[in-house]
C-alpha positions as CSV (number, residue, x, y, z in Angstrom):
1,M,0.0,0.0,0.0
2,K,2.8,2.3,0.8
3,I,4.4,1.6,-2.6
4,V,1.2,2.4,-4.4
5,N,0.9,5.8,-2.7
6,Q,4.5,6.7,-3.5
7,V,4.0,5.9,-7.2
8,V,0.9,8.0,-7.4
9,T,2.7,10.9,-5.7
10,L,5.6,10.7,-8.1
11,F,3.3,10.6,-11.1
12,L,1.4,13.8,-10.0
13,A,4.6,15.7,-9.3
14,Q,6.0,14.7,-12.8
15,Q,2.8,16.0,-14.4
16,A,3.0,19.3,-12.5
17,L,6.6,19.8,-13.6
18,T,5.8,19.1,-17.2
19,A,2.9,21.6,-17.3
20,S,5.0,24.3,-15.7
21,A,7.8,23.8,-18.1
22,F,5.6,24.3,-21.2
23,A,3.5,27.1,-19.8
24,P,4.2,30.8,-20.9
25,Q,6.3,33.0,-18.6
26,P,4.4,36.4,-18.0
27,V,6.9,37.6,-15.5
28,A,8.2,40.8,-17.4
29,F,4.7,41.8,-18.5
30,S,3.3,41.4,-15.0
31,V,5.9,43.8,-13.6
32,K,5.1,46.5,-16.2
33,N,1.4,46.2,-15.8
34,T,1.7,46.4,-12.1
35,A,3.7,49.7,-12.3
36,L,1.3,51.2,-14.8
37,N,-1.7,50.2,-12.7
38,Y,0.0,51.7,-9.7
39,K,0.3,55.1,-11.5
40,I,-3.3,55.1,-12.7
41,N,-4.6,54.2,-9.3
42,E,-2.5,56.9,-7.7
43,A,-3.8,59.6,-10.0
44,K,-7.4,58.5,-9.4
45,Q,-6.9,58.5,-5.7
46,F,-5.4,62.0,-5.9
47,E,-8.5,63.3,-7.8
48,E,-10.9,61.7,-5.4
49,E,-9.0,63.3,-2.5
50,Q,-9.2,66.7,-4.1
51,L,-12.9,66.3,-4.9
52,T,-13.8,65.0,-1.5
53,Q,-11.6,67.4,0.4
54,Q,-13.5,70.2,2.1
55,A,-12.7,73.8,1.3
56,D,-10.7,75.9,3.8
57,L,-13.1,78.7,4.5
58,S,-10.6,80.6,6.6
59,A,-8.1,80.8,3.8
60,L,-10.7,82.0,1.4
61,K,-11.8,84.7,3.7
62,K,-8.2,86.0,4.0
63,M,-7.9,86.2,0.1
64,A,-11.3,87.9,-0.4
65,K,-11.5,91.7,-0.3
66,P,-13.3,93.2,2.7
67,P,-16.8,94.4,1.9
68,A,-17.4,98.1,1.4
69,P,-18.8,99.9,4.5
70,A,-22.5,100.6,4.5
71,N,-23.6,104.1,3.6
72,T,-24.9,105.8,6.7
73,A,-26.5,109.1,7.3
74,K,-23.2,110.5,8.6
75,R,-21.3,109.6,5.4
76,A,-23.9,110.9,3.0
77,P,-23.0,114.6,3.3
78,L,-19.3,113.8,2.7
79,E,-20.1,111.9,-0.6
80,A,-22.5,114.6,-2.0
81,P,-19.7,117.1,-3.1
82,E,-17.8,114.3,-4.8
83,R,-20.8,113.2,-6.7
84,A,-21.5,116.8,-7.7
85,K,-17.9,117.1,-9.1
86,A,-18.3,113.8,-11.1
87,K,-21.6,114.8,-12.6
88,A,-21.2,115.2,-16.4
89,Y,-22.3,118.5,-17.9
90,I,-20.5,118.4,-21.3
91,G,-19.4,115.1,-22.8
92,G,-19.6,113.2,-19.5
93,T,-16.8,111.3,-17.6
94,K,-17.3,107.9,-19.1
95,K,-19.5,108.3,-22.2
96,F,-20.6,111.2,-24.4
97,D,-23.7,113.0,-23.1
98,L,-25.5,114.3,-26.2
99,E,-28.2,116.2,-24.3
100,A,-25.6,118.1,-22.2
101,A,-23.6,119.0,-25.3
102,H,-26.7,120.4,-27.0
103,A,-27.5,122.4,-23.9
104,A,-24.0,123.9,-23.8
105,R,-24.0,124.7,-27.6
106,Q,-27.5,126.1,-27.8
107,P,-27.5,128.7,-30.6
108,N,-29.0,132.1,-30.1
109,N,-31.2,131.8,-33.2
110,V,-32.7,129.0,-35.3
111,G,-32.2,129.0,-39.0
112,A,-34.7,128.6,-41.8
113,V,-33.7,125.0,-42.5
114,R,-34.0,123.8,-38.9
115,G,-37.4,125.5,-38.6
116,A,-38.6,123.8,-41.7
117,F,-37.4,120.4,-40.4
118,E,-39.4,120.8,-37.3
119,S,-42.7,121.4,-39.2
120,L,-41.9,118.5,-41.6
121,A,-41.2,116.1,-38.7
122,E,-44.6,116.9,-37.3
123,A,-46.2,116.1,-40.6
124,G,-44.3,112.7,-40.9
125,S,-42.5,113.6,-44.1
126,V,-39.0,112.9,-42.8
127,K,-37.7,109.4,-43.6
128,N,-35.1,107.5,-41.6
129,V,-31.9,106.4,-43.5
130,Q,-29.7,103.9,-41.6
131,G,-26.0,104.5,-41.5
132,G,-23.4,102.3,-43.1
133,K,-23.9,103.4,-46.8
134,C,-27.7,102.6,-46.7
135,L,-29.6,104.0,-49.7
136,K,-33.0,105.6,-49.9
137,T,-34.6,106.6,-53.3
138,W,-37.5,108.8,-54.4
139,N,-39.0,108.3,-57.8
140,I,-40.5,111.4,-59.5
141,V,-43.6,110.0,-61.3
142,N,-45.0,113.3,-62.5
143,D,-43.0,114.6,-65.5
144,D,-44.2,118.2,-64.8
145,I,-42.1,118.4,-61.7
146,D,-39.0,120.4,-62.7
147,R,-37.2,120.6,-59.3
148,V,-37.3,119.1,-55.8
149,S,-36.0,120.2,-52.4
150,V,-33.7,117.8,-50.6
151,M,-33.1,118.3,-46.8
152,L,-31.0,116.2,-44.5
153,N,-30.4,116.3,-40.7
154,N,-29.8,114.1,-37.7
155,E,-29.9,114.2,-33.9
156,G,-26.7,116.2,-33.5
157,V,-23.8,113.9,-34.6
158,P,-21.5,114.4,-37.6
159,L,-23.4,114.0,-40.9
160,S,-22.0,112.5,-44.1
161,A,-24.2,111.8,-47.1
162,Q,-24.2,111.5,-50.9
163,V,-27.1,112.9,-53.0
164,E,-27.5,112.0,-56.6
165,V,-30.0,112.8,-59.4
166,W,-30.6,109.7,-61.5
167,Q,-31.9,110.2,-65.0
168,G,-32.7,107.0,-66.8
169,P,-31.0,103.7,-66.1
170,E,-27.3,104.8,-66.0
171,A,-27.1,108.6,-66.2
172,T,-26.2,110.7,-63.1
173,P,-26.1,114.4,-64.3
174,L,-25.8,115.8,-60.7
175,R,-23.9,114.5,-57.7
176,L,-23.4,116.0,-54.3
177,Q,-21.1,115.1,-51.3
178,V,-22.4,116.6,-48.0
179,A,-20.4,116.8,-44.8
180,S,-21.6,118.6,-41.6
181,D,-20.0,119.0,-38.2
182,D,-23.4,118.8,-36.5
183,G,-26.5,117.6,-38.4
184,L,-28.9,119.2,-36.0
185,T,-27.3,122.7,-35.8
186,Y,-26.1,122.7,-39.4
187,P,-28.6,120.7,-41.5
188,F,-28.5,120.5,-45.3
189,S,-31.1,122.0,-47.7
190,A,-30.8,122.4,-51.5
191,V,-33.1,122.8,-54.5
192,L,-32.1,120.4,-57.3
193,E,-33.3,120.8,-60.9
194,T,-34.9,117.7,-62.5
195,P,-35.4,118.5,-66.2
196,N,-36.7,116.0,-68.8
197,K,-38.3,112.7,-67.7
198,H,-37.6,109.6,-65.6
199,N,-35.8,111.3,-62.7
200,S,-35.1,109.9,-59.3
201,I,-33.4,111.2,-56.2
202,A,-31.0,108.9,-54.4
203,V,-29.7,109.7,-50.8
204,R,-27.0,107.5,-49.3
205,N,-25.9,107.8,-45.7
206,M,-22.1,107.5,-45.6
207,S,-21.9,107.8,-41.8
208,P,-21.2,104.8,-39.6
209,M,-24.0,102.4,-38.8
210,E,-24.7,104.1,-35.4
211,F,-25.4,107.5,-37.0
212,N,-28.9,107.5,-38.5
213,M,-30.1,110.4,-40.7
214,G,-33.4,112.0,-41.5
215,A,-34.1,112.7,-45.2
216,C,-36.9,114.6,-46.8
217,V,-37.6,115.2,-50.5
218,V,-40.3,117.7,-51.4
219,A,-41.4,118.3,-55.0
220,D,-42.1,121.8,-56.3
221,V,-45.8,121.2,-56.9
222,E,-46.7,124.9,-56.6
223,D,-44.6,125.8,-59.6
224,A,-46.0,122.9,-61.6
225,K,-49.6,124.1,-60.9
226,A,-48.6,127.6,-61.9
227,G,-47.4,126.4,-65.3
228,G,-43.7,126.1,-64.6
229,N,-41.0,128.7,-65.7
230,K,-40.2,129.4,-62.0
231,A,-43.4,131.4,-61.4
232,A,-44.1,130.1,-57.9
233,G,-42.9,127.8,-55.1
234,Q,-39.2,126.9,-54.9
235,G,-38.6,128.0,-58.5
236,A,-39.6,131.6,-57.6
237,V,-37.1,131.7,-54.8
238,V,-34.3,130.5,-57.1
239,E,-35.3,133.0,-59.8
240,A,-35.4,135.9,-57.4
241,L,-31.8,135.2,-56.3
242,S,-30.7,134.7,-59.9
243,T,-32.2,138.0,-61.0
244,L,-31.5,140.3,-57.9
245,G,-28.3,138.8,-56.5
246,E,-24.9,140.3,-57.1
247,A,-22.9,138.0,-59.4
248,F,-19.3,137.1,-58.7
249,T,-17.2,135.2,-61.3
250,V,-15.0,132.5,-59.8
251,H,-12.4,131.0,-62.2
252,G,-11.4,127.4,-62.4
253,S,-8.3,125.7,-61.1
254,D,-9.2,126.3,-57.4
255,G,-10.3,129.9,-57.7
256,V,-11.8,131.2,-54.4
257,E,-14.3,133.8,-53.5
258,S,-15.3,134.5,-49.9
259,F,-18.5,136.2,-48.5
260,Q,-18.6,137.4,-44.9
261,F,-21.8,137.9,-42.9
262,E,-22.6,139.4,-39.5
263,D,-24.1,137.4,-36.6
264,T,-27.5,139.0,-37.4
265,V,-27.8,136.8,-40.5
266,E,-29.5,133.4,-39.5
267,S,-29.5,131.8,-43.0
268,I,-27.7,132.3,-46.3
269,Q,-28.8,131.5,-49.8
270,V,-26.2,130.4,-52.4
271,L,-26.6,130.0,-56.2
272,L,-23.9,128.5,-58.4
273,E,-24.4,128.4,-62.2
274,T,-22.5,128.4,-65.5
275,D,-23.2,129.3,-69.1
276,G,-23.7,125.6,-70.0
277,R,-20.4,124.2,-69.1
278,P,-19.8,121.6,-66.4
279,L,-20.1,122.9,-62.8
280,H,-17.5,121.6,-60.3
281,A,-17.4,123.5,-57.0
282,R,-17.1,123.3,-53.3
283,I,-19.0,125.4,-50.7
284,E,-17.6,125.8,-47.2
285,L,-19.3,127.3,-44.2
286,V,-16.6,128.7,-41.9
287,Q,-17.2,129.8,-38.4
288,G,-14.3,130.6,-36.1
289,S,-10.6,130.2,-37.0
290,D,-10.8,128.2,-40.3
291,D,-13.3,125.8,-38.8
292,N,-15.4,124.3,-41.5
293,K,-18.9,123.5,-40.1
294,Q,-20.4,122.3,-43.4
295,V,-18.8,121.4,-46.7
296,I,-20.7,120.6,-50.0
297,D,-19.0,119.3,-53.1
298,I,-21.0,119.8,-56.3
299,M,-20.5,118.0,-59.7
300,S,-23.0,118.9,-62.4
301,E,-22.8,118.1,-66.1
302,N,-24.5,121.3,-67.1
303,G,-24.5,124.3,-64.8
304,Q,-27.2,126.1,-66.8
305,T,-29.9,123.5,-66.9
306,Q,-29.0,122.1,-63.5
307,P,-27.5,124.8,-61.3
308,F,-27.1,124.5,-57.6
309,F,-29.2,126.4,-55.0
310,A,-28.8,125.9,-51.3
311,V,-29.9,127.5,-48.0
312,I,-27.3,127.3,-45.3
313,D,-28.1,128.0,-41.6
314,T,-25.5,130.1,-39.8
315,P,-26.5,129.9,-36.1
316,T,-24.8,132.3,-33.8
317,L,-23.2,130.3,-30.9
318,V,-22.1,131.7,-27.6
319,M,-18.4,131.5,-28.4
320,G,-18.5,132.9,-32.0
321,A,-20.0,135.6,-34.1
322,G,-20.7,135.8,-37.8
323,A,-20.0,133.4,-40.6
324,T,-18.1,133.2,-43.9
325,V,-19.1,131.3,-47.0
326,R,-16.3,130.3,-49.2
327,V,-16.9,129.2,-52.8
328,V,-14.1,127.2,-54.5
329,N,-14.2,126.4,-58.2
330,T,-12.7,122.9,-58.4
331,A,-12.8,122.7,-62.2
332,P,-9.5,121.4,-63.6
333,S,-8.9,124.4,-65.9
334,T,-9.6,128.2,-65.9
335,V,-11.8,127.7,-69.0
336,F,-14.6,126.5,-66.7
337,P,-15.6,129.6,-64.7
338,L,-18.8,129.8,-62.6
339,T,-21.0,132.5,-61.4
340,A,-21.7,132.7,-57.6
341,K,-24.5,134.7,-56.0
342,V,-24.5,134.7,-52.2
343,E,-27.1,136.7,-50.2
344,P,-28.8,136.7,-46.8
345,Y,-31.9,134.5,-46.7
346,L,-33.2,134.9,-43.1
347,V,-32.1,137.8,-40.9
348,S,-32.9,138.9,-37.3
349,E,-34.6,142.1,-36.2
350,N,-31.2,143.8,-35.6
351,Y,-29.9,143.2,-39.1
352,V,-28.5,146.3,-40.9
353,A,-27.8,146.0,-44.6
354,P,-24.2,146.8,-45.6
355,V,-23.8,150.1,-47.5
356,A,-21.3,150.1,-50.4
357,R,-19.1,153.1,-50.6
358,E,-19.4,155.0,-53.9
359,T,-16.2,154.8,-56.0
360,K,-15.1,157.3,-58.6
361,V,-12.3,157.4,-61.2
362,D,-9.8,160.3,-61.0
363,V,-7.9,161.0,-64.2
364,T,-6.2,164.2,-63.1
365,D,-2.7,164.8,-64.5
366,D,-2.9,161.8,-66.7
367,L,-3.1,159.5,-63.7
368,F,-5.6,156.6,-63.4
369,F,-6.5,155.4,-60.0
370,L,-9.5,154.8,-57.8
371,S,-10.6,157.3,-55.3
372,N,-13.5,157.4,-52.8
373,D,-15.7,160.3,-51.6
374,E,-13.4,161.2,-48.7
375,D,-10.4,161.6,-51.0
376,E,-12.5,163.8,-53.3
377,A,-13.5,166.0,-50.4
378,E,-10.0,166.4,-49.2
379,K,-9.0,167.3,-52.7
380,I,-11.7,170.0,-52.9
381,G,-10.7,171.4,-49.5
382,M,-7.1,171.7,-50.6
383,I,-8.1,173.6,-53.7
384,N,-10.2,176.1,-51.8
385,E,-7.5,177.0,-49.4
386,E,-6.4,180.6,-49.5
387,P,-2.8,181.1,-50.7
388,D,-0.2,182.5,-48.4
389,E,0.5,186.3,-48.5
390,V,3.2,187.3,-50.9
391,F,5.4,190.3,-50.0
392,E,7.2,192.3,-52.5
393,I,10.8,193.0,-51.9
């Protein structure tokens, strides 16, 4: 029996040794897997500790800023003068205060164009044109309308616009570039001729997207009812200035003519025309030391059939007085002269018309020069003087 047990034990031991000899040896892989699993488990354990760890409220309180003290009745009188100093009157401390700026620059008078805009706004005739080169067009259906009045303004920000007269599908016989320092104080108003048929008025807002613009186009219906030929309405106003205004010739190649007005003139009317040649000009409204408040660039194919007529407001501000209208002939050559007529349009009660001094021509002793009345009086007085006594020796 003992012998049998020994044989069975040896047989089992031999089978175990054989199986272990032919089995794969995963010793190296088990070491690597053990190290990798150790790193992964360590990272997970660190994350769990961070998530489960409670926040240290005392450290957070030290890092946080102390709260502002409550405003009590004792502190209120001390803060009142500081708030009064920080209050914005013109421009504001952080952002532009438009209402405060208007109150500080309130003009002493209101021009004709601004007054007309107030009545048109009440009637709902002013259309809004969005900034960012947005376009608004008016089609003239009635062929009897020979001219229209175009007016532009805004709430008091810089104004930049382009006005065109379209004739047919591709022709643009008249183009205007308008720039104003303040669209509320210095609005734009002009009378544009629309001869022939198929005319349209295009107004484009060249200002940024935030600067909206109000535009109004009024047809000269009164003149059309009166039979045309500038017998009534806007045409009669243009014809009156063309007939009664004093004409000044401005030659091309940047020829300049300036017209000065007193502070009692609230609005000025300007008429530019040619004898049928192209009209290229620039009108500048100057107030102060070479400060252009409004600039209008005119490009017309025919200055006779499509002249330019405008009414410009010249409000008298607190810090300035009077205004100057400067007309520049931007034609490329001197062979393109233009005729400028600039006269007051709306004046105050204290307006006094300027008196031109009479000028005479003196040709005494073969000399040719200009002399005025005072020189003539002095000359007469010198002739009437009694000669000195002559003593005979």
